[in-house]
N, C-alpha and C positions, 0 to 999 in steps of 0.2 A: 523484384525489388531486393536490393542488398540489405544485410542485417543492420548496417549503420543507419541507413535511411529509414528502415522500419522502426528502429529505436527512436530516432528523432521524431517520427510521426506519432509514436505513442506518448512522447514527452509533452505533446500538445494537450494530452488528457490529464496532465499532472500539474497541480498548482500547489506550491509549497510556500508557507508563510509562518511567521512566529506570532503567537498570541500569548504574551507574557513569557513564562518559562516553558511553554508547550510549542513544539514544532508540529505544525498541522500540514497534512498532505491530503488534498482533495482530489479524488480520482474520478474521472468520467470514462465512458467507453468500456471496452472489455478488460477484465483482469484475467489474463491467461499467461501462457509461457512467455510469449514474446514481450507483452507489455510489462509483466512483472520483472523481467530481466532489465528492461530499460528503467523502470521505476526504481529498482534497487540500486543500480549504478548511480542514478541521480541522488538518491537519498544518502548513499555512502559518501558522496561528495559533500552534500549539504550538512550532514550530521557531524562528520569528523569524529573527534574523540570527545570524551566528557560525558557528564550525566545530562539526561534530557527525558522529557516525556514526549512521546510521539502519538498524535491522534491521526488515525487513518480514516478519512471520511469517504465511505463508499456509497453515500446517498445518491450520487449521480451516475454511478457505474451501471453499465448495461447488464453484465453478468459476471459471475465468478466461477471459473471451472476448477478442476482438481489441481492444476498447476498453480492457479491463483491462491487456492487454499493452502497448498504446500508452501508457497512464498510467504503468506501471512504467518504460518506456523514457524518458519525459519526466522522471520523478522522478530517474532515474539521471543523465540529461544535466544537469539543473539542479544536482544535487549535485556532479557533477564540475566544472562551471563555477565553483562556489563553493568548490572544493577540499575537498569533503566526500565521504563514502563512503556507499553504500547496499549493504546485504547482504540477500539474500533467503533465507528458509528455507521449505521445503515438505516434505510427507510423502513419503518415498521410495515410488515406485511409484504414487502417486496420479495422477488425471487432470491435475492442475495440474503435477505433476512431468514428466509426459510432454509437456504443452503447452510448458512452459518449455524442455525439452530440444530440442524441435523447432525452437524459435526461437533457440537458442543458437548 
């Protein structure tokens, strides 16, 4: 499978919508190197320039590997540099919740 097709497949796991002044990104499936690359490209397009709050909802995600964690850290760093905010939501007690708490 070529990278372009793989990215398109992962975008099926990303739903982006606005809730007032917050941009919400609901993610399902894996959060790994390939998926996070596709998610970031789409979010860059949607976010554009300007101030925003971004809520990343991982409640339906299958797993978060080290590349996914790195992506979330880079997303947060970029948002802070632009004086924006990133919030993360996870399912309490899930594998992702435990992973995030280990890295907190």
